[in-house]
N, C-alpha and C positions, 0 to 999 in steps of 0.2 A: 511544554510541548515543543519539540524540534520543528522548525520550519525549513522546508527544502524548496528549491526553485528548479523547475524543469524548463528547458528550452523548447519552445513550440515552433510553429511555422514562422519563417522569417525572423523578425525581431521580437516576436511574442514570447513572453515568459509566463509560466503558471506556477503559483505558489500553493503548496500543500503543507499540512501539518501532520506529522507522523504520530498516530495514536498508539501503534504497537508494531513490533517486528519479530520475526521468527525465522528459523532455518529448518527446512524439511528436506531430507534426502540430498543434502548438499546444495540446496537452492535457497537463496534469501528472499523473503517476502516481506512487504510492508503494507500496513493498513493506513491509508491516508484520508484526510478530509480537507475541504476548502475552508472550513470554519475553525477558528481557534477557541470557540465557546464549547467547552466540554459538557455543559449542562443541557444544551439544546439538541434537538434532532437535526441531523445533517446527512447529506449524501456522503458515502465513503466509497473508497476504491481499494481493491486488493491488487497490488502490483508485484511483479516478480523481477528479480535482477537477472538480466540476460547478458551481462557483461562477459567478455572473454578475458582469460588470463592475460595480464599485461595492459589492459585498458586503463587509461589514466582516470577516467570518470566512470561511475556506475551508469548502466543503461537499464531502464525499467520499462516494462510493457504491462498492460492490463492482462489479467488472467481471464482468458476467454473460454477455456475448456470447462464445461459444466461440472464434470467429475472432480477435477482439480480445484475448481472454485468452491464447491461444496465442502471438500475436505479441509481446505485452508480456512474457510469461513468458520467452521466448527472449532478449529484450533484457536483462532482469534477470539471467538466467543468465550472459550474456556480461560484464556489469558486475561480477558477483560472482565470476567466474572459477571457483573450486573448489566452487561451490555448485550442487546440483541441486535444481530446483523440480519437484515432482511434483503434478500436478493431481488 
């Protein structure tokens, strides 16, 4: 599982593990969790890439629109087969 680090406020960093990624209508989405234990229940987050062309680093933000979140959540459930994502 790939580990990525996000810059938080000030000097704070946040580590997440990428469970899955997909591209929908030209937008990249990642499903991440704070735990690297694939067998246990854990909180997960759906983030979308909001980077602009030419940005050196990817910029992600949480998906907040309920319709978008539901659609992307269903796709991640299909990709992960035996995994249920609960909002």
